[in-house]
C-alpha positions in Angstrom: -42.3 -9.2 19.7 -40.1 -11.4 17.5 -39.6 -10.4 13.9 -41.8 -12.4 11.5 -40.8 -11.1 8.1 -37.8 -13.3 7.6 -35.2 -15.6 9.0 -31.5 -14.7 8.5 -29.7 -17.5 6.5 -26.8 -17.9 4.2 -24.5 -15.5 6.2 -20.9 -16.4 6.9 -20.1 -16.6 10.6 -17.4 -14.3 12.0 -13.9 -15.6 11.6 -13.2 -15.7 15.3 -11.9 -18.2 17.9 -9.2 -19.7 15.7 -5.4 -20.0 15.7 -4.1 -17.4 13.3 -0.7 -19.1 13.3 -1.9 -22.7 13.0 -4.3 -21.8 10.2 -1.6 -20.3 8.0 0.2 -23.1 6.3 2.6 -20.9 4.4 3.8 -19.3 7.7 3.9 -22.5 9.7 6.0 -24.2 7.0 8.4 -21.2 6.9 8.9 -21.4 10.6 9.7 -25.1 10.3 12.2 -24.3 7.6 14.1 -21.6 9.3 14.1 -22.5 13.0 16.8 -24.8 14.4 15.3 -28.3 15.1 16.3 -28.1 18.8 14.2 -25.0 19.3 11.3 -25.8 17.1 9.0 -27.3 19.7 9.2 -24.3 22.0 8.8 -21.8 19.1 5.7 -23.7 17.9 4.2 -23.5 21.3 4.7 -19.7 21.7 3.4 -19.0 18.2 0.3 -21.2 18.6 -0.4 -19.4 21.8 0.0 -16.1 20.1 -2.1 -17.2 17.2 -5.0 -18.3 19.5 -4.8 -14.9 21.2 -4.8 -13.0 17.9 -7.8 -15.0 16.6 -9.8 -14.6 19.8 -13.0 -12.4 20.1 -11.2 -10.4 22.8 -8.3 -9.4 20.6 -10.6 -8.5 17.7 -12.6 -6.3 20.1 -9.4 -4.6 21.2 -8.5 -3.9 17.6 -12.0 -2.4 16.8 -12.1 -0.3 20.0 -8.6 1.1 19.5 -9.5 2.3 16.1 -13.0 3.6 17.0 -11.5 5.6 19.9 -8.3 7.1 18.4 -5.7 8.9 20.6 -6.2 12.4 21.9 -3.6 15.1 22.3 -3.5 17.2 25.5 -1.0 20.0 25.1 -1.7 21.7 28.5 -3.1 20.7 31.8 -6.1 22.4 33.5 -3.8 25.1 34.9 -2.1 26.0 31.6 1.1 24.0 32.1 2.5 22.5 29.0 2.3 18.7 29.3 2.3 17.3 25.7 0.5 14.1 26.5 -1.4 11.7 24.3 -4.0 9.5 25.8 -5.1 6.1 24.3 -8.1 3.9 24.7 -7.3 1.0 27.2 -7.5 -1.5 24.2 -4.4 0.1 22.7 -2.5 -0.6 25.9 -3.8 -4.1 26.0 -2.7 -4.8 22.4 0.7 -3.2 23.0 1.2 -5.0 26.3 0.5 -8.3 24.7 2.9 -7.6 21.9 5.7 -6.7 24.3 5.1 -9.7 26.6 5.1 -12.0 23.6 8.7 -10.9 22.7 7.9 -8.8 19.7 10.5 -6.3 20.7 13.2 -8.9 21.4 14.8 -10.4 18.4 18.5 -9.5 18.6 19.6 -11.5 21.6 17.7 -14.8 21.1 18.6 -17.8 18.9 16.5 -17.6 15.7 15.2 -14.4 17.3 14.3 -12.7 14.0 12.4 -15.6 12.5 10.3 -16.2 15.6 9.8 -12.5 16.2 8.8 -11.9 12.5 6.4 -14.8 12.6 4.9 -13.4 15.8 4.6 -9.9 14.4 2.9 -11.3 11.3 0.4 -13.2 13.5 -0.3 -10.6 16.2 -0.7 -7.5 13.9 -3.5 -9.3 12.1 -5.6 -8.4 15.2 -4.7 -4.7 14.8 -2.0 -3.0 12.7 -1.6 0.4 14.3 0.1 -0.6 17.5 2.7 -2.4 15.5 4.4 1.0 14.8 6.0 1.4 18.3 6.7 -2.3 18.5 8.6 -2.1 15.2 10.6 1.0 16.1 11.5 -0.3 19.5 12.8 -3.5 17.9 14.6 -1.7 15.2 16.4 0.8 17.5 18.7 -1.8 18.8 21.2 -1.9 15.9 21.5 1.9 15.8 22.1 2.1 19.6 24.9 -0.5 19.2 26.9 2.2 17.5 27.5 3.4 21.0 28.2 0.4 23.2 27.8 2.3 26.5 24.3 3.5 25.4 23.4 0.1 24.2 24.4 -1.5 27.5 21.9 0.8 29.3 19.0 0.9 26.8 19.0 -2.5 25.1 17.7 -4.4 28.1 14.9 -1.9 28.4 13.9 -2.2 24.8 14.0 -6.0 24.8 12.1 -6.3 28.0 8.9 -8.4 28.1 7.1 -5.9 30.4 5.2 -2.9 29.1 4.9 0.2 31.3 2.6 3.0 29.9 3.5 5.6 32.5 5.5 8.7 31.5 8.5 8.3 33.8 12.3 8.3 33.5 13.2 5.1 31.6 15.4 3.9 34.5 12.2 3.7 36.6 10.2 1.6 34.2 10.2 -2.2 33.6 10.6 -1.7 29.9 10.9 1.1 27.3 9.5 1.9 23.8 11.3 3.9 21.2 10.3 6.1 18.3 12.1 7.9 15.5 12.2 11.4 14.2 13.8 11.9 10.7 11.3 13.6 8.4 11.0 17.4 8.2 8.6 19.6 6.2 11.1 21.0 3.8 12.9 17.7 3.0 10.7 14.7 3.4 12.7 11.7 2.4 15.7 13.9 1.7 16.9 13.9 5.3 20.2 15.6 4.5 18.0 18.7 3.9 17.1 18.6 7.6 17.4 22.0 9.5 17.1 20.9 13.1 20.2 22.1 14.9 22.2 20.3 17.6 24.6 22.4 19.7 27.1 20.8 22.1 26.4 21.7 25.8 30.1 21.4 26.8 29.4 18.0 28.4 30.8 15.2 26.4 28.2 13.7 24.1 25.4 16.0 25.2 23.6 18.5 22.9 20.6 20.7 22.8 18.3 20.4 19.8 16.2 23.1 18.2 13.9 22.4 15.2 10.9 20.3 14.2 9.9 16.9 12.9 7.0 16.6 10.4 6.3 13.0 11.2 7.0 11.5 14.6 5.0 8.4 15.3 4.2 7.1 18.8 5.1 10.3 20.6 4.4 8.7 24.0 7.5 6.5 23.6 10.2 6.7 26.2 12.9 7.7 23.8 13.5 8.7 20.1 16.3 8.4 17.6 16.5 11.8 15.9 18.6 13.3 13.1 19.9 16.8 13.5 22.7 19.1 12.1 25.6 19.1 14.5 28.8 21.2 13.9 30.3 18.1 12.3 27.3 17.5 10.0 24.1 15.5 10.1 24.2 13.3 13.3 22.0 10.9 15.2 20.8 11.6 18.8 18.9 9.8 21.5 16.2 12.1 22.8 14.5 10.8 26.0 10.9 11.8 26.7 11.6 12.2 30.4 15.0 13.2 31.8 16.6 11.2 34.5 15.9 13.8 37.2 12.2 13.3 36.5 11.7 16.5 34.5 10.1 16.3 31.1 12.3 17.0 28.1 11.1 19.7 25.8 9.0 17.8 23.3 6.2 20.0 22.1 3.6 18.0 20.2 2.0 20.5 17.8 -0.8 18.2 16.6 -1.7 14.6 15.7 -2.0 13.6 12.1 -5.5 12.9 10.8 -4.6 9.9 8.7 -6.4 7.8 6.1 -6.0 4.7 8.3 -3.7 3.6 11.2 -6.2 5.5 13.4 -5.2 3.8 16.6 -1.6 5.0 16.4 -0.6 8.6 17.2 1.5 10.2 14.5 2.5 13.7 15.4 4.4 16.9 14.5 6.9 17.9 17.2 9.0 20.9 18.0 12.4 20.9 19.8 13.4 24.0 21.7 16.6 23.4 23.7 15.7 19.7 23.9 18.4 17.5 25.5 19.9 14.8 23.3 22.7 12.3 23.5 24.9 11.8 20.5 24.7 8.2 19.1 27.8 7.3 17.0 29.9 10.0 15.5 29.1 13.5 14.4 28.4 13.7 10.7 27.6 10.0 10.4 23.9 10.2 11.4 22.5 8.5 8.4 25.0 5.6 8.7 24.2 5.3 12.4 20.4 5.2 12.0 20.4 3.1 8.8 20.3 -0.1 10.8 17.0 1.1 12.4 15.7 2.1 9.0 16.5 -1.3 7.4 14.9 -3.2 10.3 11.7 -1.1 10.1 11.6 -1.6 6.3 11.6 -5.3 6.8 8.8 -4.8 9.3 6.9 -3.0 6.6 7.2 -6.2 4.5 6.1 -8.3 7.4 3.2 -6.0 8.2 2.0 -6.0 4.6 2.2 -9.8 4.6 0.1 -9.8 7.7 -2.5 -7.6 6.2 -2.7 -9.6 3.0 -3.0 -12.9 4.9 -5.8 -11.5 7.0 -7.6 -10.2 3.9 -7.2 -13.6 2.1 -8.3 -15.5 5.2 -11.5 -13.4 5.5 -12.2 -13.8 1.8 -11.8 -17.5 1.7 -13.7 -18.0 5.0 -16.6 -16.0 3.6 -16.6 -17.9 0.3 -16.6 -21.2 2.1 -19.8 -20.3 4.1 -21.7 -18.4 1.4 -24.0 -20.1 -1.1 -24.9 -18.5 -4.5 -26.1 -19.8 -7.8 -26.7 -23.3 -6.6 -23.5 -24.0 -4.6 -20.9 -22.6 -2.2 -18.9 -19.7 -3.6 -15.6 -21.3 -2.9 -16.4 -24.0 -5.4 -17.4 -21.7 -8.2 -14.6 -21.7 -10.8 -14.3 -17.9 -11.2 -14.3 -17.3 -7.4 -11.8 -20.0 -7.0 -9.6 -18.3 -9.6 -9.8 -15.0 -7.6 -9.1 -16.6 -4.3 -6.2 -18.6 -5.6 -4.7 -15.5 -7.2 -4.9 -13.6 -4.0 -3.3 -16.4 -2.0 -0.3 -16.4 -4.4 0.4 -12.8 -3.4 0.0 -13.6 0.3 2.1 -16.8 0.3 4.9 -15.2 -1.8 5.0 -12.2 0.6 5.2 -14.5 3.7 7.9 -16.7 2.2 10.0 -13.7 1.3 9.5 -12.0 4.7 10.5 -15.0 6.7 13.5 -15.7 4.4 14.8 -12.2 5.1 14.2 -12.6 8.8 16.3 -15.8 8.6 19.1 -13.8 6.9 19.1 -11.4 9.9 19.6 -14.5 12.2 22.5 -15.7 10.0 26.2 -15.1 10.5 26.8 -15.6 6.8 28.4 -12.7 4.9 26.3 -13.7 1.9 23.1 -13.4 3.9 24.2 -10.0 5.1 24.9 -8.9 1.5 21.6 -10.3 0.4 19.7 -8.1 2.8 21.3 -5.0 1.4 19.5 -5.6 -2.0 16.5 -7.8 -1.0 15.1 -5.6 1.8 14.5 -2.5 -0.3 13.3 -4.6 -3.2 10.9 -6.5 -1.0 9.8 -3.3 0.7 9.1 -1.8 -2.7 7.1 -4.7 -4.1 5.3 -6.4 -1.2 4.0 -3.2 0.2 2.7 -2.1 -3.2 0.8 -5.4 -3.6 -1.0 -5.0 -0.3 -3.6 -2.5 -1.4 -4.9 -4.3 -4.5 -5.1 -7.5 -2.5 -7.1 -5.9 0.3 -9.4 -4.2 -2.2 -10.1 -7.5 -4.1 -10.5 -9.5 -0.9 -13.1 -6.9 0.3 -14.9 -7.3 -3.0 -15.1 -11.1 -2.4 -17.5 -10.3 0.5 -19.6 -8.0 -1.7 -21.6 -5.4 0.1 -20.9 -7.1 3.4 -17.2 -6.3 2.9 -17.9 -2.6 2.4 -19.5 -2.0 5.8 -17.3 -1.3 8.8 -18.7 -4.3 10.8 -16.8 -6.7 8.5 -13.4 -5.3 9.4 -12.5 -5.2 5.8 -12.6 -1.3 5.4 -10.0 -1.0 8.2 -7.7 -3.5 6.4 -8.1 -1.5 3.2 -7.4 1.9 4.9 -4.3 0.4 6.5 -3.0 -1.2 3.3 -1.2 1.7 1.7 0.7 2.6 4.9 3.7 0.4 4.7 4.4 1.5 1.1 4.7 5.1 2.3 6.5 4.8 5.7 10.3 4.3 5.9 10.8 5.5 2.3 8.1 5.3 -0.4 8.4 3.5 -3.7 10.9 5.7 -5.5 13.2 5.8 -2.4 13.3 2.0 -2.3 13.9 1.7 -6.0 16.8 4.2 -5.9 18.2 2.5 -2.8 18.4 -0.7 -4.9 20.3 1.1 -7.6 22.7 2.5 -5.1 23.4 -0.9 -3.7 23.9 -2.3 -7.3 26.4 0.5 -8.1 28.3 0.5 -4.8 28.1 -3.0 -3.4 28.9 -5.7 -5.9 28.7 -8.4 -3.2 25.0 -7.6 -2.8 24.2 -8.5 -6.4 26.3 -11.7 -6.2 24.4 -12.7 -3.1 21.1 -12.0 -4.8 22.0 -14.0 -7.9 23.3 -16.9 -5.7 20.1 -17.0 -3.8 17.8 -17.0 -6.9 20.2 -19.4 -8.6 19.5 -22.1 -6.1 16.2 -22.7 -8.0 17.6 -22.7 -11.5 16.6 -25.6 -13.6 13.4 -26.3 -11.6 11.0 -24.2 -13.7 11.6 -22.9 -17.2 9.6 -19.7 -16.6 11.8 -18.9 -13.6 14.9 -19.6 -15.7 13.6 -17.3 -18.4 12.8 -14.5 -15.9 16.4 -14.8 -14.4 17.8 -14.5 -17.9 15.7 -11.5 -18.7 16.7 -9.9 -15.4 20.4 -10.3 -16.2 19.8 -8.6 -19.5 18.1 -5.8 -17.7 21.0 -5.4 -15.2 23.5 -5.3 -18.0 21.8 -2.3 -19.6 22.6 0.8 -17.4 21.4 3.4 -19.9 18.5 5.4 -18.4 18.5 3.0 -15.4 17.0 5.5 -13.0 13.9 5.9 -15.1 13.5 2.1 -15.3 14.3 1.5 -11.6 10.8 0.5 -10.6 10.5 -2.0 -13.4 13.9 -3.5 -12.5 13.1 -3.7 -8.8 9.7 -5.3 -9.5 11.4 -8.0 -11.6 14.0 -8.6 -8.9 11.4 -9.0 -6.2 9.3 -11.4 -8.4 12.3 -13.5 -9.3 13.3 -13.8 -5.7 9.7 -14.7 -4.7 9.5 -17.2 -7.5 12.8 -18.9 -6.6 11.6 -19.2 -2.9 8.3 -20.8 -3.9 9.9 -23.1 -6.4 12.2 -24.4 -3.7 9.8 -24.6 -0.8 6.1 -24.2 -1.7 3.8 -27.0 -2.9 4.0 -27.6 -6.6 0.6 -26.2 -7.4 1.5 -22.8 -5.7 4.9 -22.6 -7.4 3.4 -23.5 -10.8 0.6 -20.9 -10.5 3.0 -18.2 -9.4 5.6 -18.9 -12.2 2.9 -19.2 -14.9 1.3 -15.9 -14.0 3.9 -13.6 -12.4 7.0 -14.8 -14.4 5.5 -16.6 -17.5 3.1 -13.8 -18.4 0.0 -16.1 -18.5 -2.0 -13.6 -16.5 -4.4 -10.7 -17.0 -4.3 -7.3 -15.4 -6.7 -8.1 -12.5 -6.9 -10.8 -9.9 -8.9 -13.9 -11.0 -7.2 -14.2 -14.4 -4.9 -17.2 -13.8 -4.7 -19.8 -16.6 -7.4 -22.5 -16.3 -4.9 -25.4 -16.5 -3.7 -24.9 -13.0 -4.7 -26.8 -9.9 -6.5 -23.8 -8.3 -8.6 -25.9 -5.9 -5.5 -27.0 -4.1 -4.2 -23.4 -3.8 -7.5 -22.2 -2.4 -7.7 -25.0 0.1 -4.2 -24.0 1.3 -5.4 -20.4 1.7 -8.5 -21.3 3.7 -8.4 -20.9 7.5 -10.1 -23.5 9.6 -11.9 -21.5 12.3 
């Protein structure tokens, strides 16, 4: 019998069946800016296709199922043999396969490869964030492997392949390979020079056996890992394959999977090495220098991933407000809700503009862009990833009680939101890395000031913020204790300069008034009333 008590009305429809890329004006404009005109039409086509896939009901179902059915560890087979395998729901493999086939592990050898890959990563991870971890590490392993041209010649084509193979086989027998990373240990955490894992030469040139542990090793079913260990010559970097070329399994004992706050679809593990075979990458004693290229690239992916989470959160909030009526009108037209949505969008657009600018710097051959990355990547990693959680929480609140229930998808976004601030070096590590660059690499500061200086004279609040930043940089007394404050200002000034140069005037005006001019409260929705907030909100709204 049909229900007779009430008819369901005034509920926002699901945000589904839309082009995630095409609906994001900040992203589409950034791609237009940074991609060579001759390539633009093809890049647009690939990103629109990826955006339509990401916004489909199928991809959204894959994301939900991959998180509702997290990975399972099997240490032994039925006979008691050690196998150390992790099984995943089929939806995980579908998400990962689509990411690989869309070129999200192939940036280093294509023209404008980093911009198109960053845009794709920002689009596709809005469907589900956890599988972005192995995608990111595979992409980021390439610069580290290039420290050994012979290794890179063998492995780079596997890592940049557009074919995903989930079987546990020697990498030479697979159509493509994925990579992970093992740096962190229990006793040291971010202080990797305190690592105790030992690497002993076997007598064969470049070959070692590793004994020790890693406290965090994500995506343990990857085909290979870059691992730090103490060799006779000091801390060194090693390539540890999951399966050896003769088909035997390398000793890679998965002790347990982490029970995490979010990121449920992705397997993060603790592993033990016991006579594990590894191949030296680079020189003995230069492990940090060798692996730092991978770390820098994954840090940028933390920025991109946070920008993706923020964009999806803002898209959901504005979509809900556009379809929900309250107090005599649509929520999106209410002045206070408009203030909240506009404020959230400013964070999202600033993050997107910064992420794509840094990706473009990776594509550039300019020494200045290379120097800019040295300062801007850790500053962006510090600030953008920290803004992600408050944005996700406020966007969830825009949906009210509907946002607090799992069916909305907002709780998964909120649980995922702190992740990128923690991985690849948490806030203090990023702030101290910026100080290290300021002290040791003067070209980096020159490149940063040149970049922000391109917007000088266009907005008096930005000019004032640059002047205050220079004053801060000139005062080195107690600089470590003020590092977070300094890095926050650097990131905001850089974002402001990008928006003043490239964003619509209403967006740049609102950002500079609030983030740089101080006309802002301590919560979202406290922008000054003199701004054109309606135009900002309209820019944020996805058209499903």
